[in-house]
FIGU-138262 format. One record per atom (N, C-alpha, C): x, y, z; residue in one letter. Coordinates in steps of 0.2 Angstrom, whole numbers, padded with zeros to 4 digits, always signed. Each point is the difference from the previous one (the first is absolute). Layout:
BEGIN
XYZA ...
***
This chain:
BEGIN
-0120-0163+0054M -0006+0005+0003M +0001+0000+0008M +0001+0006+0002E +0002+0001+0007E -0007+0004+0003E -0003-0003+0005I -0005+0002+0003I +0002+0005+0006I -0002+0006+0001K +0002+0004+0005K -0006+0003+0004K +0001+0003+0005N -0005+0003+0004N +0002+0007+0002N -0006+0005+0000T +0001+0007+0002T -0006+0002+0003T +0001+0005+0004T -0006+0004+0003T +0000+0007-0003T +0004+0001-0005N +0000+0007-0003N -0005+0000-0006N -0006+0001+0002Y -0005+0000-0005Y +0000+0005-0006Y +0004+0005+0002E +0000+0006-0005E +0004-0002-0006E +0004-0006+0000L +0004-0002-0005L -0005-0002-0006L -0005-0003+0001F -0005-0003-0005F -0004+0005-0003F -0002-0002-0007K -0004+0004-0004K -0005-0004-0003K -0006+0002-0002F -0005-0003-0003F +0001+0001-0008F -0001-0005-0004K +0000+0001-0007K -0007+0003-0002K +0000+0005-0004K -0006+0003-0002K -0005-0004-0004K +0003-0005-0003E -0004-0005-0005E -0003-0006+0004E +0002-0001+0006N -0002-0005+0004N -0007+0002+0002N -0004-0005+0002R -0007+0001+0002R +0000+0004+0006R -0006+0004+0002E +0000+0004+0005E -0001-0004+0007E +0002+0002+0005V +0000-0004+0006V -0007+0000+0003V -0002-0006+0002S -0007-0002+0003S +0001+0000+0007S -0003+0004+0004Y +0001+0000+0007Y -0004-0005+0003Y -0005-0003-0003N -0003-0006+0003N +0005-0006+0000N +0004+0000-0006K +0005-0005-0001K +0006+0001+0006K +0002+0006+0001V +0005+0002+0005V -0002-0003+0006V -0007+0002+0002A -0002-0002+0007A +0000-0008+0001A -0002-0004-0006S +0000-0007+0000S +0007-0003+0001S +0005+0004-0003L +0007-0003+0000L +0003+0002+0007L -0002+0005+0003K +0002+0002+0007K -0002-0006+0005K -0006-0002-0001S -0003-0005+0004S +0004-0007-0001S +0001-0001-0006K +0004-0006-0002K +0007+0000+0003K +0003+0006-0001L +0007+0001+0003L +0000-0001+0007L -0004+0002+0004I -0001+0000+0007I -0001-0008+0002I -0004-0003-0004D -0002-0007+0001D +0007-0004-0001D +0003+0001-0005D +0006-0004-0002D +0006+0002+0005D +0000+0006+0002G +0006+0003+0004G +0006+0002-0003G -0001+0000-0007R +0006+0002-0004R -0002+0001-0007R +0005+0003-0004Q -0001+0001-0007Q +0003-0006-0004Q -0004-0004-0003I +0002-0006-0004I +0003+0002-0007I -0004+0004-0004M +0002+0001-0006M +0004+0007-0001M +0006+0000-0002P +0004+0007-0001P -0003+0004-0005P +0001+0007+0001I -0002+0004-0006I +0005+0001-0005I -0002+0000-0006I +0005+0001-0006I +0000+0007-0002I +0006+0003+0000C +0001+0007-0003C +0006+0000-0005C +0000+0005-0004N +0006+0001-0004N +0005+0004+0003N +0005+0002-0003S +0006+0003+0003S -0002+0008+0001S -0005+0002-0003N -0003+0007+0002N -0005+0000+0006N +0000-0006+0003W -0005-0001+0006W -0007+0000-0002W -0002-0001-0006E -0007+0000-0002E -0002-0007+0001E -0006+0000+0004I -0003-0007+0001I -0003-0003-0006I +0003-0006-0002I -0003-0004-0006I -0006-0004+0003I +0002-0003+0005D -0005-0005+0003D -0001+0001+0008D -0006+0001+0002G +0000+0000+0008G -0002+0007+0002G -0003+0004-0004Q -0002+0007+0003Q -0005+0000+0006Q -0005-0005-0001H -0004-0001+0006H +0003-0003+0006H +0005-0004-0001R +0004-0003+0006R +0004+0006+0003R +0002+0004-0004F +0005+0006+0002F -0005+0004+0005F -0006+0002-0003V -0004+0005+0004V -0002-0003+0007V -0002-0007+0000A -0002-0004+0006A +0006+0000+0005A +0006-0001-0003L +0006-0001+0005L +0002+0007+0003L -0001+0005-0005K +0002+0007+0003K -0005+0002+0005K -0007-0001-0001E -0005+0002+0005E +0001-0004+0007E +0003-0006-0001L +0002-0004+0006L +0006+0002+0003L +0004+0004-0003S +0007+0002+0002S +0005-0006+0000S -0001-0005-0004W +0004-0006-0001W +0005+0001-0005W +0006-0003+0001P +0005+0000-0005P -0002-0002-0007P +0002+0003-0005I -0002-0003-0007I +0006-0005-0002I -0003-0006-0002M +0005-0005-0003M -0001+0001-0008M +0006+0001-0003Y +0000+0001-0007Y +0006-0002-0004Y -0001+0000-0006Y +0006-0002-0004Y +0000+0004-0007Y +0005+0002-0003I +0001+0004-0006I +0001-0004-0006I -0004+0001-0005D +0000-0004-0006D -0002+0004-0006D +0005+0002-0004D -0001+0005-0006D -0002-0004-0006D -0001-0007+0001S -0002-0003-0006S -0007+0000-0001S -0004+0002+0006V -0007+0000+0000V -0002+0007-0003V -0004+0000-0005T -0002+0007-0003T -0007+0002+0001T -0002+0006-0002S -0007+0002+0001S -0005-0004-0004S +0003-0003-0005A -0005-0005-0004A -0002-0006+0003A +0004-0002+0005D -0001-0006+0004D -0005+0001+0006D -0002+0007+0001L -0005+0001+0005L -0006-0004+0000L -0003+0000-0006I -0007-0003-0001I +0001-0008+0002I +0006-0003-0003T +0001-0007+0001T +0001-0001+0008T +0004+0004+0003I +0001-0001+0007I -0006+0001+0004I -0004+0005-0001N -0006+0001+0004N -0006-0005-0002N +0000-0003-0006N -0005-0005-0001N +0001-0006+0003N +0007-0002+0002T +0001-0006+0004T -0002+0001+0007T -0002+0006+0002Q -0002+0001+0007Q -0007+0001+0000Q -0003+0005-0004K -0007+0002+0000K -0001+0003-0007K -0004-0003-0003N -0002+0003-0007N -0001+0007+0000N +0003+0004-0005W -0001+0007-0001W -0007+0001-0002W -0003+0005+0002G -0007+0002-0002G +0001+0004-0006G -0005+0002-0003M +0000+0004-0006M +0003+0007+0001M -0002+0003+0006L +0003+0006+0002L +0007+0000+0001L +0003-0006+0002D +0007+0000+0001D +0004+0000-0007D -0003-0003-0005Y +0002+0001-0007Y +0000+0007-0002Y -0006+0003+0001I +0000+0007-0002I +0005+0004+0003I +0001-0001+0007H +0005+0004+0003H +0007-0001-0002H +0001-0006-0002Y +0007-0002-0002Y +0002+0003-0007Y -0005+0000-0005Y +0001+0003-0006Y +0000+0008+0000Y -0004+0002+0005A +0000+0008+0001A +0006+0002+0003A +0003-0004+0004S +0007+0002+0003S +0005+0000-0005S -0001-0004-0005L +0005+0000-0006L +0000+0005-0005L -0005+0004+0001G -0001+0006-0004G -0005+0000-0006G -0004-0006+0000K -0005-0001-0005K -0006+0005+0001K +0000+0004-0005V -0005+0006+0001V -0007-0002+0001V -0003-0005-0004S -0006-0003+0001S -0002-0003+0007S +0006-0003+0002F -0001-0003+0007F +0000+0005+0006F +0004+0005-0001K +0000+0005+0005K -0006+0004+0000K -0003+0001-0006A -0007+0003+0000A -0005-0004+0003A +0000-0007-0002L -0005-0005+0003L +0001+0000+0007L +0006-0001+0003E +0001+0000+0007E -0003+0006+0004E +0000+0006-0003K -0003+0006+0003K -0007-0001+0000K -0003-0002-0005V -0007-0001-0001V -0003-0005+0005V +0004-0006+0001T -0003-0005+0004T +0000+0002+0007T +0005+0005+0002K +0000+0003+0007K -0006+0005+0001K -0002+0003-0005G -0005+0005+0000G -0007-0003+0000G -0001-0006-0003F -0006-0003+0000F +0000-0007+0002F +0003-0001+0006D +0001-0006+0003D -0006-0004+0003D -0006+0004-0001E -0006-0004+0002E -0003-0004-0006E +0004+0000-0006F -0002-0004-0005F +0005-0006-0001F -0002-0006-0002P +0004-0005-0002P +0005+0002-0006P +0006-0003+0000L +0005+0002-0005L -0003-0001-0007L -0004-0006-0001K -0003-0001-0006K -0004+0005-0003K -0004+0004+0004V -0004+0005-0002V +0004+0006-0002V +0005+0002+0004I +0005+0005-0001I +0003+0000-0007I +0003-0006-0001V +0003-0001-0006V -0004+0000-0006V -0006-0003+0001A -0005+0001-0006A -0003+0007-0001A +0000+0004+0005A -0002+0007-0001A +0005+0004-0004A +0006-0002+0001I +0006+0004-0003I +0001-0003-0007I +0000-0007-0001G +0001-0003-0006G -0006-0001-0005G -0006+0002+0003K -0006+0000-0003K -0002-0007-0003K +0003-0005+0004K -0001-0007-0002K +0003-0005+0005K -0002-0006+0000Y +0003-0005+0005Y +0008-0001-0002Y +0004+0001+0005I +0007-0002-0002I +0003-0005+0005I +0003-0005-0004K +0002-0006+0004K +0005+0001+0005K +0000-0004+0005E +0005+0001+0006E +0007-0001-0003E +0000-0005-0004R +0007-0002-0002R +0004+0006-0004R -0004+0004-0003K +0003+0006-0003K +0003+0005+0005K -0004+0001+0006I +0003+0004+0006I +0006-0004+0003I +0000-0006+0001K +0005-0004+0003K +0007+0001-0005K -0001+0000-0006A +0005+0000-0005A +0002+0008-0001A -0003+0004+0003G +0002+0008-0001G -0002+0002-0007G -0005-0003-0003E -0001+0002-0007E -0006+0005-0002E -0003+0003+0005I -0006+0004-0001I +0003+0007-0002I -0004+0003-0004E +0002+0007-0002E -0006+0004+0000E +0000+0006+0003F -0006+0004+0000F +0002+0007-0002F -0004+0004-0004T +0002+0007-0002T -0003+0004+0006T +0003+0006-0001E -0003+0006+0005E -0007+0000+0000E -0003+0000-0006Q -0007+0001-0001Q -0004-0006+0003Q +0003-0006-0001D -0003-0006+0004D +0000+0001+0007D +0005+0003+0003M +0000+0001+0007M -0006+0005+0002M +0000+0005-0004K -0005+0006+0002K -0007-0003-0001K -0001-0004-0005D -0007-0003-0001D -0002-0005+0005D +0006-0004+0002G -0001-0005+0006G -0002+0003+0006G +0003+0006+0002I -0001+0003+0006I -0007+0003+0000I -0002+0003-0005I -0007+0002-0001I -0005-0005+0001I +0001-0006-0003C -0004-0006+0000C -0001-0002+0008C +0006-0001+0003L +0000-0002+0007L -0003+0005+0005L +0000+0006-0002Q -0003+0005+0004Q -0008-0001-0001Q -0002-0001-0006Y -0007-0002-0001Y -0002-0006+0004Y +0004-0005+0000M -0002-0006+0003M +0000+0001+0008M +0005+0005+0002K +0000+0001+0007K -0007+0004+0003K -0002+0004-0005D -0006+0004+0002D -0006-0005+0000D +0000-0005-0004I -0006-0005+0000I +0001-0004+0007I +0006-0002+0001R +0001-0004+0006R -0002+0004+0006R +0002+0006+0001D -0001+0004+0006D -0008+0002+0000D -0004+0000-0005N -0007+0002+0000N -0005-0006+0001N +0003-0006-0001I -0004-0006+0001I -0001-0001+0007I -0006-0001+0002K -0002+0000+0007K +0001-0007+0004K +0000-0005-0004V +0001-0007+0003V +0007-0003-0002V +0002-0005+0003K +0006-0003-0001K +0000-0003-0007K +0005+0001-0004I +0001-0002-0007I +0002-0008+0000I -0004-0004-0003I +0001-0007+0000I +0005-0001-0006I +0005-0004+0001N +0005-0002-0005N +0003+0007-0003N +0003+0004+0004P +0003+0006-0003P +0005+0000-0006P +0004-0006+0000A +0005-0001-0005A -0004-0001-0007A -0004-0004+0000I -0004-0001-0006I -0004+0006-0002I -0004+0002+0005F -0004+0006-0001F +0003+0006-0004F +0006+0002+0003F +0003+0006-0002F +0004-0002-0007F +0003-0006+0000F +0003-0002-0007F -0005+0001-0005F -0006-0003+0001L -0005+0000-0006L -0002+0008-0001L -0001+0003+0005L -0002+0007+0000L +0005+0004-0004L +0007-0001+0001V +0005+0003-0004V -0001-0002-0008V -0001-0006-0001K -0001-0002-0007K -0006+0003-0003K -0006+0001+0004I -0005+0004-0003I +0001+0007-0001I +0004+0003+0005Y +0002+0007-0001Y +0003+0002-0006Y +0004-0005-0003Y +0004+0001-0006Y -0003-0002-0006Y -0006-0003+0000L -0004-0002-0006L -0002+0006-0004L +0000-0001-0007Q -0001+0006-0004Q -0008+0002+0001Q -0001+0007+0000D -0006+0003+0000D -0004-0002+0007D +0004-0001+0005I -0003-0001+0007I -0002+0006+0003I -0006+0001+0003D -0002+0006+0004D +0003-0001+0007D +0005+0003+0001R +0004-0001+0007R -0004+0003+0005R -0003+0005-0001Q -0004+0004+0005Q -0006-0005+0002Q -0004-0002-0005K -0005-0005+0002K +0002-0006+0003K +0006-0003-0002L +0002-0006+0004L +0002+0002+0007L +0003+0005+0001H +0002+0003+0007H -0006+0000+0004H -0005+0004-0002D -0006+0001+0004D -0004-0006+0001D -0001-0004-0005N -0004-0006+0000N +0003-0005+0005N +0006-0001+0000V +0004-0005+0004V -0001+0002+0007V +0001+0007+0002I -0001+0002+0007I -0007-0001+0002I -0005+0002-0005L -0007-0001+0002L -0003-0007+0001L +0003-0004-0004K -0003-0007+0000K +0004-0005+0004K +0006+0001+0001Y +0004-0005+0004Y -0003-0003+0006Y -0001-0006+0001G -0003-0003+0006G +0004-0005+0003G -0003-0005+0003T +0004-0005+0004T -0001-0007-0003T -0002+0000-0007E +0000-0006-0003E +0007-0004+0000E +0000-0006+0000N +0006-0004-0001N +0001-0001-0007N +0005+0004-0003Y +0001-0001-0007Y +0004-0006-0002Y +0004-0003+0005G +0003-0006-0002G +0006+0001-0004G -0001-0002-0007N +0006+0000-0004N +0000+0006-0005N +0005+0000-0005A +0000+0006-0004A -0006+0000-0005A -0002-0005-0002E -0006+0000-0005E -0006+0003+0004E -0002-0002+0006Q -0005+0002+0004Q +0001+0008+0001Q +0006+0002+0002C +0001+0007+0001C -0001+0004-0006C +0003-0002-0006A -0001+0003-0006A -0007+0001-0002A -0004-0005+0001Q -0008+0001-0001Q -0003+0005+0004Q +0002+0000+0007V -0003+0005+0004V +0002+0007-0002V +0006+0001-0002L +0003+0007-0002L -0004+0002-0006L -0001-0005-0005E -0004+0001-0006E -0007+0003+0002E -0003-0004+0005H -0007+0002+0002H +0000+0007+0003H +0006+0002+0004F +0000+0007+0003F +0001+0005-0006F +0004-0001-0004Y +0001+0004-0006Y -0006+0002-0004Y -0004-0005-0001N -0006+0001-0004N -0006+0002+0004N +0000+0001+0006F -0005+0002+0004F -0003+0007-0002F -0007-0001-0002H -0004+0006-0003H +0003+0002-0006H +0003-0004-0004S +0003+0002-0007S -0005-0002-0005S -0001+0003-0006R -0004-0001-0005R +0002-0006-0004R +0007-0001-0001T +0003-0005-0003T +0004-0004+0004T +0000-0007-0001Y +0004-0004+0004Y +0007-0002-0003Y +0005+0001+0004R +0007-0001-0002R +0002-0007+0003R +0002-0005-0004Y +0003-0006+0003Y +0007+0000+0002Y +0001+0004+0006I +0007+0001+0002I +0004-0006+0002I -0004-0005+0003S +0004-0006+0002S +0003-0004-0006S -0003+0001-0006N +0003-0003-0006N +0006+0003-0002N +0001+0006+0002E +0006+0004-0003E +0005+0000+0005E -0001-0002+0006I +0006+0000+0005I +0002-0006+0002I -0004-0005-0001L +0002-0007+0002L +0004-0004-0006L +0004-0004+0002P +0004-0003-0005P -0004-0004-0005P +0001+0000-0006K -0004-0004-0005K +0002-0007+0001K -0006-0004+0000R +0001-0008+0000R +0000-0003-0006R 
***
């Protein structure tokens, strides 16, 4: 393994399946490089000059106009990207989605597009809106999720519905991850009156501390049944059976 140096930044390319560059991390690395006075870890690339490990270091060094210390290793493949990056900083769920999307997995490409369009919502809420149920993170990490075109259309309509509620509530939403995840579950219940749910949530939402999922479900149940002639026990339908 021969470690080399170059200031020809144009040689290097980013692999599309690697996680997207975080400029907060680049800024942090620039400070560390300046403190250290040198690049300690070389960048790994293949013979096509695609960076396998060290894209954040590359950007930081380039912005500092410092030489790039690197070596070429064709034994490291795209499949090693997750392992390499996890030894430095755990991949988030969006990194996994980007990885599988870049490999051409249709469901992940569509999901990545939706996450960017509705980035005000937690990923758990977005995936539930598209999948119409809770989907375990391990399935995303393993690249095992499959959504139909109709799933995506329904999910986008659901998220637009959630966005309208979010935009029209006048106070800060407490526990938004729990609140919207449970709201998605109610949205997909059989025979639910979505317009009534929409209007009553906006009308009734206050500043109560809903705490956990059980309390939040009961509050949403109360909202839904406001001025109704019959009472529907929504919390029993959306909370896990014990």
